[in-house]
C-alpha positions in Angstrom: 18.4 3.5 -10.0 15.3 1.0 -9.1 13.3 1.0 -12.3 9.9 0.3 -10.9 7.1 3.0 -11.3 8.7 5.8 -9.3 6.8 8.4 -7.1 4.7 10.8 -7.9 5.1 14.5 -5.9 2.0 13.2 -3.2 4.1 10.0 -3.4 7.1 11.5 -1.8 5.3 13.9 0.2 3.1 11.1 1.9 5.6 8.2 2.0 8.9 9.9 2.5 8.5 13.0 4.5 5.8 12.3 7.3 7.3 10.9 10.5 4.3 9.6 11.6 3.2 7.3 8.0 7.2 6.2 8.1 7.4 4.4 11.3 10.0 6.2 12.7 8.3 7.9 15.4 7.3 4.5 16.5 10.8 3.3 16.3 12.0 6.5 18.4 9.2 5.5 20.9 10.5 1.9 20.9 14.0 2.9 21.3 13.0 5.0 24.1 11.1 2.4 25.9 14.3 0.1 25.3 14.0 -2.1 22.4 17.1 -2.9 20.6 18.0 -0.1 17.7 18.7 -3.8 15.5 15.3 -3.9 15.2 15.0 -0.7 13.1 13.7 -2.6 10.4 10.4 -3.8 11.8 9.1 -0.2 11.8 9.3 0.4 8.1 12.6 2.9 8.7 15.4 1.6 7.1 15.4 4.3 4.7 15.8 6.8 7.4 18.7 5.1 8.6 20.5 6.4 5.5 21.4 9.4 8.1 23.5 7.2 10.1 26.0 7.6 7.3 25.2 11.0 5.3 24.9 14.1 5.9 22.0 14.9 3.1 19.6 12.8 1.0 18.1 13.2 -2.2 15.6 11.0 -3.7 14.9 11.5 -7.6 11.9 10.1 -8.9 9.7 9.5 -11.9 6.3 8.2 -12.3 4.2 7.9 -15.5 1.6 10.0 -14.3 3.9 12.9 -12.8 6.8 15.0 -14.1 10.3 14.0 -12.2 11.2 15.5 -8.9 14.0 15.7 -6.5 13.1 15.2 -2.9 16.2 16.5 -0.6 16.3 16.3 3.1 19.3 17.3 5.5 17.1 15.6 8.1 15.9 17.5 11.3 12.0 16.8 9.9 12.5 19.2 7.0 12.5 18.2 3.4 12.0 20.1 0.0 10.3 18.6 -3.3 11.5 20.5 -6.5 11.1 19.7 -10.1 13.3 17.9 -11.9 14.9 19.6 -15.0 18.4 17.5 -15.5 18.8 14.3 -17.0 15.9 11.9 -17.4 16.1 9.0 -15.3 12.6 7.8 -17.5 10.7 5.8 -14.8 11.6 5.2 -11.4 13.9 6.4 -8.3 17.5 7.1 -7.5 18.1 7.7 -4.3 21.5 9.8 -3.4 23.6 9.9 -0.2 26.1 12.7 0.8 28.4 10.7 2.9 29.5 12.0 6.1 33.6 12.2 6.2 33.9 10.2 8.7 31.7 7.0 6.8 33.1 7.4 3.7 33.9 3.1 4.7 30.5 2.4 4.0 
């Protein structure tokens, strides 16, 4: 758990759900142009590398100006954001990776 400021629902949409903003599009274009995959960190797409080892990612976040939400995606360009009625994390962000069966060593 990161106990920083957390994200509002709008932050989740803008920062996790928008491929153009995330840098993923630029990274994929660079790869197609021959860039080395090790350059992933230069495009701000480190978060999306989670899909190399997981089938699904959940981000639970609470910002003081909003309620607690769960952002969830299995990649493929779609995601959901729902209010989280479970245990409160107080303030901050928790990331949960649902590991692929063949990636559990990581």
